[in-house]
N, CA, C and O atoms as a GROMACS GRO file, in nm:
protein
  480
    1MET      N    1   1.507   6.100   0.192
    1MET     CA    2   1.486   5.953   0.173
    1MET      C    3   1.502   5.918   0.047
    1MET      O    4   1.448   5.977  -0.046
    2THR      N    5   1.595   5.795   0.034
    2THR     CA    6   1.634   5.748  -0.095
    2THR      C    7   1.555   5.628  -0.137
    2THR      O    8   1.530   5.536  -0.058
    3ALA      N    9   1.517   5.629  -0.263
    3ALA     CA   10   1.432   5.524  -0.312
    3ALA      C   11   1.501   5.399  -0.353
    3ALA      O   12   1.602   5.405  -0.424
    4ILE      N   13   1.457   5.294  -0.316
    4ILE     CA   14   1.548   5.175  -0.350
    4ILE      C   15   1.460   5.093  -0.472
    4ILE      O   16   1.346   5.049  -0.461
    5PRO      N   17   1.544   5.087  -0.585
    5PRO     CA   18   1.471   5.017  -0.703
    5PRO      C   19   1.444   4.893  -0.679
    5PRO      O   20   1.523   4.817  -0.624
    6VAL      N   21   1.317   4.858  -0.722
    6VAL     CA   22   1.259   4.711  -0.702
    6VAL      C   23   1.248   4.655  -0.844
    6VAL      O   24   1.180   4.721  -0.922
    7PRO      N   25   1.303   4.547  -0.886
    7PRO     CA   26   1.273   4.505  -1.031
    7PRO      C   27   1.144   4.473  -1.041
    7PRO      O   28   1.078   4.430  -0.946
    8ARG      N   29   1.094   4.494  -1.167
    8ARG     CA   30   0.962   4.470  -1.207
    8ARG      C   31   0.969   4.328  -1.269
    8ARG      O   32   1.066   4.285  -1.330
    9PRO      N   33   0.842   4.253  -1.242
    9PRO     CA   34   0.836   4.121  -1.279
    9PRO      C   35   0.851   4.118  -1.431
    9PRO      O   36   0.801   4.210  -1.497
   10ARG      N   37   0.920   4.013  -1.495
   10ARG     CA   38   0.917   4.003  -1.629
   10ARG      C   39   0.781   3.956  -1.693
   10ARG      O   40   0.701   3.884  -1.632
   11ALA      N   41   0.762   4.004  -1.817
   11ALA     CA   42   0.627   3.963  -1.872
   11ALA      C   43   0.638   3.801  -1.895
   11ALA      O   44   0.744   3.756  -1.939
   12GLY      N   45   0.541   3.723  -1.869
   12GLY     CA   46   0.544   3.579  -1.896
   12GLY      C   47   0.624   3.517  -1.782
   12GLY      O   48   0.658   3.401  -1.803
   13ALA      N   49   0.659   3.572  -1.666
   13ALA     CA   50   0.722   3.506  -1.569
   13ALA      C   51   0.645   3.391  -1.500
   13ALA      O   52   0.525   3.401  -1.474
   14PRO      N   53   0.719   3.280  -1.471
   14PRO     CA   54   0.646   3.162  -1.431
   14PRO      C   55   0.568   3.183  -1.322
   14PRO      O   56   0.616   3.256  -1.235
   15LEU      N   57   0.447   3.131  -1.303
   15LEU     CA   58   0.354   3.138  -1.190
   15LEU      C   59   0.403   3.037  -1.078
   15LEU      O   60   0.479   2.944  -1.104
   16PRO      N   61   0.359   3.058  -0.968
   16PRO     CA   62   0.398   2.968  -0.834
   16PRO      C   63   0.332   2.833  -0.874
   16PRO      O   64   0.224   2.832  -0.934
   17PRO      N   65   0.397   2.723  -0.840
   17PRO     CA   66   0.342   2.591  -0.867
   17PRO      C   67   0.192   2.571  -0.843
   17PRO      O   68   0.123   2.503  -0.919
   18ALA      N   69   0.142   2.634  -0.733
   18ALA     CA   70   0.003   2.612  -0.701
   18ALA      C   71  -0.091   2.687  -0.790
   18ALA      O   72  -0.207   2.651  -0.809
   19ALA      N   73  -0.036   2.789  -0.843
   19ALA     CA   74  -0.124   2.872  -0.951
   19ALA      C   75  -0.131   2.780  -1.076
   19ALA      O   76  -0.229   2.785  -1.150
   20VAL      N   77  -0.023   2.692  -1.102
   20VAL     CA   78  -0.028   2.638  -1.247
   20VAL      C   79  -0.108   2.501  -1.223
   20VAL      O   80  -0.175   2.454  -1.315
   21ARG      N   81  -0.100   2.435  -1.093
   21ARG     CA   82  -0.175   2.309  -1.095
   21ARG      C   83  -0.320   2.341  -1.050
   21ARG      O   84  -0.409   2.258  -1.070
   22GLY      N   85  -0.344   2.454  -0.994
   22GLY     CA   86  -0.482   2.475  -0.936
   22GLY      C   87  -0.486   2.438  -0.780
   22GLY      O   88  -0.388   2.389  -0.723
   23PRO      N   89  -0.594   2.463  -0.724
   23PRO     CA   90  -0.596   2.437  -0.573
   23PRO      C   91  -0.601   2.284  -0.550
   23PRO      O   92  -0.642   2.210  -0.639
   24LEU      N   93  -0.563   2.242  -0.443
   24LEU     CA   94  -0.560   2.097  -0.409
   24LEU      C   95  -0.703   2.066  -0.383
   24LEU      O   96  -0.766   2.128  -0.297
   25THR      N   97  -0.757   1.970  -0.455
   25THR     CA   98  -0.901   1.934  -0.424
   25THR      C   99  -0.926   1.780  -0.412
   25THR      O  100  -1.026   1.729  -0.362
   26SER      N  101  -0.822   1.716  -0.466
   26SER     CA  102  -0.846   1.572  -0.448
   26SER      C  103  -0.713   1.501  -0.442
   26SER      O  104  -0.624   1.531  -0.521
   27VAL      N  105  -0.695   1.402  -0.345
   27VAL     CA  106  -0.575   1.332  -0.314
   27VAL      C  107  -0.594   1.190  -0.297
   27VAL      O  108  -0.689   1.149  -0.230
   28THR      N  109  -0.510   1.109  -0.354
   28THR     CA  110  -0.505   0.972  -0.355
   28THR      C  111  -0.394   0.936  -0.260
   28THR      O  112  -0.277   0.973  -0.277
   29VAL      N  113  -0.444   0.848  -0.137
   29VAL     CA  114  -0.343   0.818  -0.041
   29VAL      C  115  -0.336   0.663  -0.054
   29VAL      O  116  -0.436   0.592  -0.052
   30THR      N  117  -0.211   0.619  -0.068
   30THR     CA  118  -0.182   0.472  -0.072
   30THR      C  119  -0.097   0.413   0.030
   30THR      O  120   0.019   0.453   0.040
   31GLU      N  121  -0.147   0.312   0.116
   31GLU     CA  122  -0.040   0.278   0.206
   31GLU      C  123   0.002   0.131   0.173
   31GLU      O  124  -0.084   0.044   0.164
   32THR      N  125   0.140   0.102   0.154
   32THR     CA  126   0.195  -0.022   0.109
   32THR      C  127   0.245  -0.081   0.237
   32THR      O  128   0.317  -0.014   0.311
   33THR      N  129   0.212  -0.203   0.264
   33THR     CA  130   0.252  -0.285   0.382
   33THR      C  131   0.343  -0.373   0.337
   33THR      O  132   0.304  -0.441   0.242
   34HIS      N  133   0.472  -0.396   0.384
   34HIS     CA  134   0.564  -0.481   0.330
   34HIS      C  135   0.580  -0.596   0.441
   34HIS      O  136   0.617  -0.569   0.556
   35LEU      N  137   0.551  -0.716   0.401
   35LEU     CA  138   0.567  -0.841   0.480
   35LEU      C  139   0.664  -0.938   0.430
   35LEU      O  140   0.684  -0.956   0.310
   36SER      N  141   0.735  -1.011   0.538
   36SER     CA  142   0.829  -1.090   0.488
   36SER      C  143   0.777  -1.232   0.546
   36SER      O  144   0.709  -1.237   0.649
   37VAL      N  145   0.810  -1.337   0.479
   37VAL     CA  146   0.757  -1.467   0.513
   37VAL      C  147   0.875  -1.512   0.612
   37VAL      O  148   0.989  -1.505   0.568
   38THR      N  149   0.857  -1.552   0.729
   38THR     CA  150   0.968  -1.593   0.823
   38THR      C  151   0.935  -1.743   0.846
   38THR      O  152   1.030  -1.817   0.871
   39ASP      N  153   0.804  -1.797   0.840
   39ASP     CA  154   0.784  -1.943   0.854
   39ASP      C  155   0.675  -1.995   0.759
   39ASP      O  156   0.554  -2.002   0.778
   40PRO      N  157   0.750  -2.030   0.650
   40PRO     CA  158   0.640  -2.089   0.544
   40PRO      C  159   0.544  -2.196   0.567
   40PRO      O  160   0.436  -2.210   0.509
   41ALA      N  161   0.598  -2.275   0.666
   41ALA     CA  162   0.507  -2.382   0.718
   41ALA      C  163   0.401  -2.336   0.790
   41ALA      O  164   0.291  -2.389   0.773
   42ARG      N  165   0.417  -2.235   0.877
   42ARG     CA  166   0.306  -2.182   0.954
   42ARG      C  167   0.210  -2.109   0.861
   42ARG      O  168   0.088  -2.122   0.877
   43LEU      N  169   0.257  -2.037   0.768
   43LEU     CA  170   0.170  -1.981   0.664
   43LEU      C  171   0.076  -2.081   0.596
   43LEU      O  172  -0.046  -2.068   0.589
   44ILE      N  173   0.145  -2.177   0.548
   44ILE     CA  174   0.081  -2.286   0.469
   44ILE      C  175  -0.028  -2.360   0.549
   44ILE      O  176  -0.134  -2.404   0.503
   45HIS      N  177   0.014  -2.367   0.677
   45HIS     CA  178  -0.079  -2.450   0.774
   45HIS      C  179  -0.217  -2.356   0.790
   45HIS      O  180  -0.331  -2.404   0.800
   46HIS      N  181  -0.187  -2.230   0.791
   46HIS     CA  182  -0.299  -2.135   0.808
   46HIS      C  183  -0.388  -2.132   0.681
   46HIS      O  184  -0.511  -2.125   0.679
   47GLY      N  185  -0.308  -2.138   0.580
   47GLY     CA  186  -0.387  -2.160   0.451
   47GLY      C  187  -0.472  -2.274   0.443
   47GLY      O  188  -0.587  -2.261   0.402
   48TYR      N  189  -0.427  -2.385   0.478
   48TYR     CA  190  -0.520  -2.508   0.482
   48TYR      C  191  -0.622  -2.494   0.576
   48TYR      O  192  -0.729  -2.549   0.548
   49GLN      N  193  -0.614  -2.430   0.684
   49GLN     CA  194  -0.726  -2.391   0.780
   49GLN      C  195  -0.832  -2.309   0.713
   49GLN      O  196  -0.952  -2.338   0.714
   50LEU      N  197  -0.779  -2.202   0.653
   50LEU     CA  198  -0.872  -2.120   0.571
   50LEU      C  199  -0.937  -2.190   0.447
   50LEU      O  200  -1.052  -2.161   0.415
   51ALA      N  201  -0.869  -2.275   0.381
   51ALA     CA  202  -0.941  -2.353   0.267
   51ALA      C  203  -1.026  -2.455   0.313
   51ALA      O  204  -1.118  -2.487   0.238
   52ARG      N  205  -1.013  -2.518   0.432
   52ARG     CA  206  -1.112  -2.614   0.497
   52ARG      C  207  -1.240  -2.546   0.530
   52ARG      O  208  -1.351  -2.593   0.504
   53ALA      N  209  -1.217  -2.424   0.592
   53ALA     CA  210  -1.334  -2.342   0.644
   53ALA      C  211  -1.425  -2.293   0.530
   53ALA      O  212  -1.546  -2.278   0.546
   54ASP      N  213  -1.357  -2.267   0.405
   54ASP     CA  214  -1.433  -2.211   0.310
   54ASP      C  215  -1.384  -2.247   0.185
   54ASP      O  216  -1.322  -2.163   0.119
   55PRO      N  217  -1.408  -2.395   0.132
   55PRO     CA  218  -1.345  -2.438   0.003
   55PRO      C  219  -1.393  -2.370  -0.119
   55PRO      O  220  -1.327  -2.382  -0.221
   56THR      N  221  -1.515  -2.292  -0.119
   56THR     CA  222  -1.557  -2.227  -0.234
   56THR      C  223  -1.470  -2.102  -0.259
   56THR      O  224  -1.439  -2.075  -0.375
   57ARG      N  225  -1.428  -2.020  -0.153
   57ARG     CA  226  -1.341  -1.901  -0.155
   57ARG      C  227  -1.202  -1.963  -0.201
   57ARG      O  228  -1.140  -1.907  -0.292
   58ALA      N  229  -1.153  -2.072  -0.143
   58ALA     CA  230  -1.034  -2.120  -0.173
   58ALA      C  231  -1.015  -2.154  -0.332
   58ALA      O  232  -0.914  -2.124  -0.395
   59ALA      N  233  -1.125  -2.220  -0.384
   59ALA     CA  234  -1.136  -2.244  -0.540
   59ALA      C  235  -1.120  -2.107  -0.607
   59ALA      O  236  -1.034  -2.091  -0.693
   60GLN      N  237  -1.186  -2.028  -0.576
   60GLN     CA  238  -1.192  -1.882  -0.634
   60GLN      C  239  -1.053  -1.821  -0.635
   60GLN      O  240  -1.023  -1.740  -0.724
   61HIS      N  241  -0.964  -1.857  -0.539
   61HIS     CA  242  -0.824  -1.815  -0.540
   61HIS      C  243  -0.720  -1.919  -0.595
   61HIS      O  244  -0.599  -1.910  -0.575
   62GLY      N  245  -0.775  -2.009  -0.660
   62GLY     CA  246  -0.692  -2.107  -0.736
   62GLY      C  247  -0.629  -2.216  -0.655
   62GLY      O  248  -0.522  -2.268  -0.685
   63TRP      N  249  -0.706  -2.250  -0.543
   63TRP     CA  250  -0.662  -2.377  -0.464
   63TRP      C  251  -0.785  -2.466  -0.460
   63TRP      O  252  -0.900  -2.430  -0.435
   64THR      N  253  -0.739  -2.594  -0.492
   64THR     CA  254  -0.835  -2.699  -0.471
   64THR      C  255  -0.779  -2.815  -0.390
   64THR      O  256  -0.657  -2.829  -0.382
   65PRO      N  257  -0.863  -2.899  -0.329
   65PRO     CA  258  -0.812  -3.007  -0.243
   65PRO      C  259  -0.696  -3.109  -0.303
   65PRO      O  260  -0.608  -3.162  -0.235
   66GLY      N  261  -0.714  -3.121  -0.436
   66GLY     CA  262  -0.591  -3.199  -0.506
   66GLY      C  263  -0.457  -3.127  -0.531
   66GLY      O  264  -0.361  -3.184  -0.581
   67THR      N  265  -0.457  -2.992  -0.492
   67THR     CA  266  -0.347  -2.914  -0.523
   67THR      C  267  -0.264  -2.898  -0.384
   67THR      O  268  -0.322  -2.879  -0.277
   68PRO      N  269  -0.138  -2.908  -0.393
   68PRO     CA  270  -0.057  -2.872  -0.271
   68PRO      C  271  -0.064  -2.739  -0.245
   68PRO      O  272  -0.053  -2.656  -0.335
   69MET      N  273  -0.084  -2.703  -0.105
   69MET     CA  274  -0.088  -2.562  -0.058
   69MET      C  275   0.061  -2.506  -0.059
   69MET      O  276   0.156  -2.559  -0.002
   70THR      N  277   0.064  -2.391  -0.132
   70THR     CA  278   0.188  -2.326  -0.132
   70THR      C  279   0.179  -2.191  -0.044
   70THR      O  280   0.071  -2.149  -0.002
   71ALA      N  281   0.301  -2.127  -0.020
   71ALA     CA  282   0.285  -2.006   0.052
   71ALA      C  283   0.217  -1.908  -0.019
   71ALA      O  284   0.153  -1.823   0.043
   72GLU      N  285   0.221  -1.907  -0.160
   72GLU     CA  286   0.157  -1.807  -0.238
   72GLU      C  287   0.009  -1.838  -0.230
   72GLU      O  288  -0.066  -1.742  -0.219
   73HIS      N  289  -0.041  -1.956  -0.233
   73HIS     CA  290  -0.201  -1.975  -0.217
   73HIS      C  291  -0.233  -1.936  -0.092
   73HIS      O  292  -0.332  -1.864  -0.082
   74ALA      N  293  -0.159  -1.972   0.031
   74ALA     CA  294  -0.195  -1.948   0.156
   74ALA      C  295  -0.208  -1.784   0.181
   74ALA      O  296  -0.303  -1.733   0.241
   75LEU      N  297  -0.112  -1.720   0.134
   75LEU     CA  298  -0.119  -1.574   0.155
   75LEU      C  299  -0.226  -1.513   0.077
   75LEU      O  300  -0.276  -1.408   0.117
   76GLY      N  301  -0.261  -1.565  -0.021
   76GLY     CA  302  -0.389  -1.518  -0.111
   76GLY      C  303  -0.502  -1.554  -0.046
   76GLY      O  304  -0.599  -1.479  -0.053
   77LEU      N  305  -0.509  -1.667   0.024
   77LEU     CA  306  -0.633  -1.697   0.099
   77LEU      C  307  -0.648  -1.609   0.232
   77LEU      O  308  -0.756  -1.567   0.276
   78LEU      N  309  -0.523  -1.588   0.287
   78LEU     CA  310  -0.515  -1.493   0.400
   78LEU      C  311  -0.561  -1.370   0.363
   78LEU      O  312  -0.653  -1.320   0.427
   79LEU      N  313  -0.508  -1.308   0.259
   79LEU     CA  314  -0.543  -1.164   0.222
   79LEU      C  315  -0.701  -1.157   0.182
   79LEU      O  316  -0.767  -1.057   0.210
   80ALA      N  317  -0.751  -1.260   0.123
   80ALA     CA  318  -0.873  -1.256   0.107
   80ALA      C  319  -0.995  -1.262   0.222
   80ALA      O  320  -1.112  -1.222   0.215
   81ASP      N  321  -0.926  -1.323   0.321
   81ASP     CA  322  -1.021  -1.355   0.442
   81ASP      C  323  -0.996  -1.247   0.540
   81ASP      O  324  -1.089  -1.221   0.616
   82THR      N  325  -0.878  -1.176   0.552
   82THR     CA  326  -0.841  -1.094   0.672
   82THR      C  327  -0.796  -0.967   0.638
   82THR      O  328  -0.723  -0.956   0.539
   83ASP      N  329  -0.830  -0.868   0.704
   83ASP     CA  330  -0.779  -0.719   0.679
   83ASP      C  331  -0.639  -0.715   0.691
   83ASP      O  332  -0.584  -0.793   0.769
   84VAL      N  333  -0.560  -0.620   0.611
   84VAL     CA  334  -0.430  -0.612   0.599
   84VAL      C  335  -0.376  -0.561   0.735
   84VAL      O  336  -0.266  -0.590   0.782
   85ALA      N  337  -0.469  -0.479   0.791
   85ALA     CA  338  -0.429  -0.421   0.938
   85ALA      C  339  -0.425  -0.523   1.040
   85ALA      O  340  -0.341  -0.515   1.130
   86GLU      N  341  -0.505  -0.615   1.034
   86GLU     CA  342  -0.518  -0.733   1.130
   86GLU      C  343  -0.392  -0.830   1.088
   86GLU      O  344  -0.331  -0.887   1.178
   87ILE      N  345  -0.359  -0.847   0.970
   87ILE     CA  346  -0.251  -0.937   0.926
   87ILE      C  347  -0.126  -0.885   0.989
   87ILE      O  348  -0.046  -0.959   1.046
   88SER      N  349  -0.109  -0.747   0.976
   88SER     CA  350   0.009  -0.673   1.034
   88SER      C  351   0.023  -0.687   1.175
   88SER      O  352   0.134  -0.707   1.224
   89ALA      N  353  -0.088  -0.677   1.250
   89ALA     CA  354  -0.097  -0.677   1.386
   89ALA      C  355  -0.059  -0.829   1.449
   89ALA      O  356   0.008  -0.842   1.552
   90PHE      N  357  -0.109  -0.934   1.377
   90PHE     CA  358  -0.063  -1.062   1.423
   90PHE      C  359   0.022  -1.150   1.330
   90PHE      O  360   0.017  -1.273   1.326
   91ALA      N  361   0.102  -1.072   1.255
   91ALA     CA  362   0.188  -1.122   1.155
   91ALA      C  363   0.265  -1.250   1.190
   91ALA      O  364   0.275  -1.345   1.113
   92SER      N  365   0.326  -1.244   1.324
   92SER     CA  366   0.392  -1.362   1.360
   92SER      C  367   0.303  -1.501   1.371
   92SER      O  368   0.349  -1.614   1.350
   93ASP      N  369   0.159  -1.468   1.410
   93ASP     CA  370   0.074  -1.580   1.408
   93ASP      C  371   0.061  -1.654   1.268
   93ASP      O  372   0.022  -1.771   1.257
   94TYR      N  373   0.090  -1.589   1.182
   94TYR     CA  374   0.057  -1.629   1.039
   94TYR      C  375   0.203  -1.687   0.964
   94TYR      O  376   0.206  -1.752   0.859
   95GLY      N  377   0.305  -1.652   1.032
   95GLY     CA  378   0.440  -1.687   0.993
   95GLY      C  379   0.501  -1.577   0.909
   95GLY      O  380   0.583  -1.598   0.819
   96LEU      N  381   0.457  -1.468   0.942
   96LEU     CA  382   0.490  -1.342   0.859
   96LEU      C  383   0.561  -1.246   0.965
   96LEU      O  384   0.550  -1.259   1.087
   97ALA      N  385   0.637  -1.146   0.898
   97ALA     CA  386   0.684  -1.038   0.989
   97ALA      C  387   0.670  -0.917   0.908
   97ALA      O  388   0.699  -0.918   0.788
   98LEU      N  389   0.626  -0.812   0.968
   98LEU     CA  390   0.597  -0.672   0.916
   98LEU      C  391   0.749  -0.619   0.899
   98LEU      O  392   0.823  -0.614   0.997
   99SER      N  393   0.787  -0.584   0.785
   99SER     CA  394   0.910  -0.514   0.754
   99SER      C  395   0.903  -0.386   0.733
   99SER      O  396   1.007  -0.322   0.751
  100GLY      N  397   0.786  -0.317   0.690
  100GLY     CA  398   0.776  -0.170   0.672
  100GLY      C  399   0.647  -0.144   0.627
  100GLY      O  400   0.564  -0.229   0.596
  101VAL      N  401   0.632  -0.009   0.624
  101VAL     CA  402   0.483   0.046   0.592
  101VAL      C  403   0.527   0.185   0.522
  101VAL      O  404   0.602   0.265   0.578
  102GLN      N  405   0.473   0.205   0.392
  102GLN     CA  406   0.505   0.333   0.326
  102GLN      C  407   0.371   0.388   0.292
  102GLN      O  408   0.282   0.318   0.243
  103THR      N  409   0.359   0.523   0.322
  103THR     CA  410   0.242   0.592   0.292
  103THR      C  411   0.276   0.702   0.187
  103THR      O  412   0.374   0.776   0.202
  104LEU      N  413   0.192   0.710   0.082
  104LEU     CA  414   0.216   0.803  -0.039
  104LEU      C  415   0.085   0.872  -0.083
  104LEU      O  416  -0.011   0.808  -0.126
  105ALA      N  417   0.087   1.001  -0.070
  105ALA     CA  418  -0.021   1.090  -0.094
  105ALA      C  419   0.008   1.147  -0.242
  105ALA      O  420   0.120   1.193  -0.264
  106THR      N  421  -0.072   1.145  -0.328
  106THR     CA  422  -0.053   1.210  -0.446
  106THR      C  423  -0.175   1.292  -0.502
  106THR      O  424  -0.288   1.255  -0.471
  107ARG      N  425  -0.156   1.400  -0.583
  107ARG     CA  426  -0.272   1.481  -0.627
  107ARG      C  427  -0.325   1.397  -0.717
  107ARG      O  428  -0.247   1.339  -0.792
  108THR      N  429  -0.462   1.374  -0.729
  108THR     CA  430  -0.522   1.311  -0.818
  108THR      C  431  -0.533   1.378  -0.965
  108THR      O  432  -0.544   1.304  -1.063
  109ASP      N  433  -0.531   1.491  -0.979
  109ASP     CA  434  -0.530   1.552  -1.109
  109ASP      C  435  -0.392   1.554  -1.178
  109ASP      O  436  -0.388   1.568  -1.300
  110SER      N  437  -0.285   1.541  -1.108
  110SER     CA  438  -0.153   1.552  -1.185
  110SER      C  439  -0.067   1.438  -1.140
  110SER      O  440   0.042   1.429  -1.196
  111ASP      N  441  -0.097   1.345  -1.042
  111ASP     CA  442  -0.024   1.230  -0.993
  111ASP      C  443   0.119   1.302  -0.933
  111ASP      O  444   0.223   1.236  -0.938
  112THR      N  445   0.121   1.429  -0.880
  112THR     CA  446   0.245   1.461  -0.818
  112THR      C  447   0.251   1.438  -0.660
  112THR      O  448   0.147   1.447  -0.594
  113THR      N  449   0.362   1.411  -0.607
  113THR     CA  450   0.356   1.360  -0.463
  113THR      C  451   0.328   1.481  -0.379
  113THR      O  452   0.387   1.587  -0.395
  114VAL      N  453   0.234   1.459  -0.288
  114VAL     CA  454   0.202   1.559  -0.192
  114VAL      C  455   0.276   1.525  -0.047
  114VAL      O  456   0.327   1.612   0.024
  115TYR      N  457   0.274   1.394  -0.016
  115TYR     CA  458   0.327   1.344   0.097
  115TYR      C  459   0.401   1.210   0.077
  115TYR      O  460   0.356   1.138  -0.011
  116GLU      N  461   0.496   1.171   0.138
  116GLU     CA  462   0.567   1.038   0.134
  116GLU      C  463   0.637   1.009   0.269
  116GLU      O  464   0.720   1.087   0.314
  117SER      N  465   0.601   0.892   0.332
  117SER     CA  466   0.676   0.851   0.438
  117SER      C  467   0.693   0.696   0.432
  117SER      O  468   0.621   0.626   0.362
  118GLY      N  469   0.781   0.654   0.499
  118GLY     CA  470   0.787   0.505   0.504
  118GLY      C  471   0.901   0.453   0.599
  118GLY      O  472   0.997   0.520   0.636
  119THR      N  473   0.875   0.319   0.633
  119THR     CA  474   0.971   0.247   0.720
  119THR      C  475   1.002   0.122   0.637
  119THR      O  476   0.922   0.074   0.556
  120GLY      N  477   1.122   0.072   0.662
  120GLY     CA  478   1.150  -0.064   0.604
  120GLY      C  479   1.178  -0.048   0.469
  120GLY      O  480   1.204  -0.146   0.400
   0.00000   0.00000   0.00000
């Protein structure tokens, strides 16, 4: 039987990445929803409805009855009032279109990416 030489590890050889970072104990998962405004008039109309229903909340988000409703104001009121998942599901009702969703998971201790996927 012939012995096959096996190289010995060098002193100070780099450790595998998991050994350097330690075990995975905490992850931050961020989901980003990309929306496009397809009908600003519809979005603004919905913003007016929300402002009339809750003028105090509208004022907290920068809109007062003497101020023209903009798409920015309307979107802010919509986001303050409605869950993003519901906005995405009924986007066309608000004058919006869902153009993509991106999910990113990063290690909390080092901010390195563990997982990434997305559309749009």
